[in-house]
N, C-alpha and C positions, 0 to 999 in steps of 0.2 A: 728461974731467972732458968738457961741458956747456958749451957756450957760449950767452951769451945775445941775442938777438937783435929785431928786430923785423920783422915779415913782411906786406907789403899782397897779400891772400889776393883774388883775382876777383871775390869778395863785393861789396869796398871795405873790408871789415874790419882795420883791421890791429892785430897779435896778439904780443904781449911773451909768449917764453916760451924755457926751455933748450931746444934745436936739437939733432936728434938723426937715425940715416939710421935706415932697416930696411927688410927685402924687400920693403914696399908702399908706402913715400913714404918723406917728411919727417915727424917721432917729435918730437912737442911737450910738453915735460914744465911742470906749471903754467899753463897761460896762460892771458895775460887779455890781455881786447879793450880797446884804447885809447881813451876816448869823451872828445872834445872838447868843451868846455860853458863859457858865456856867460850868467851872469844876466840883464846888460841890455843893450842895443847902450851901444858903446865903454867896455865895462868889460872885465879882462881875460883871455884864455880860458885857463878850466885843465882840465887831465885829471885825467880819470877812469878809475881801471881796474876792471873788473869778470869775472867769471871767466867763460871763451870757454866750457866745457864742466860748465853748473854740477849738473847731474842724471847724470852721470856718473861711473862706481864708481870708475874709474880717473881716474889724475890726470897719464896722457900720453895724448895722442888722435891718431891721424897722419891726418896728411893727404899727398892726392898729392900730387908735384910739379908739376901741370898746373895747379893752383890754387894757387899763389905766385906773384903776378909779380914780386914783391923781399925782397929777405932786404938786412936794417942794421944794423951796430951803433948800440945806442939811446943817445944826449947820458948822459951823464957822471948828470948830477940824475934822468932817469929811469931809468937804471939802480939808481943807487941807492935808490929807493920799493921798484923792482920785489924788489929782495933782500931789504929791509927786510921786505918784503908778504909774502911767502914762506920766512922762515924762522921757524921752528918755536919756541915757546920756554920754559920751565918756569915756569911759574903755581904748583906743589906738584912736594910731592915724586914724584917718578913717572910728575906729567899733562904730555902732548905738547899743548900746542895749538894751532895757527894764529893767525895776526896778522888785524885786522880789514881789511878795504881801505879806506884813505880818499882823502882826494883830493891829487893830485898837489900 
C-alpha cells in the first residue's frame, strides 16, 4: 500500500499523492498540487487542489528523486480532503466516476 505524502518540489510546488518508488525515481499516484488562495487581504487562506498532470493518460507520474526537496505526512484535515476527492463513487449501477475537486 502506498502512503499519502506531501512533497515540496524544486519548482516550489507542494504536491499531495500516494507515493511509491520505482527504478526511475519516486512515483506519484493521483497527484494534486496544493494551492493556497486568499479572496481578500485579511481573509483566511484556503487550500485548493488541482491535478498535477491533468493531461496525462495515466494516474501515475514519476519524478526524479533530485527534484524533491522534502516529503512530509499531511495534516489530518488535508489527508481527509485528499482521500475524499480521490475515492471513486458509484453514481449508477456499474458506473464508477471520480469526485469533483472542491476547495479544502
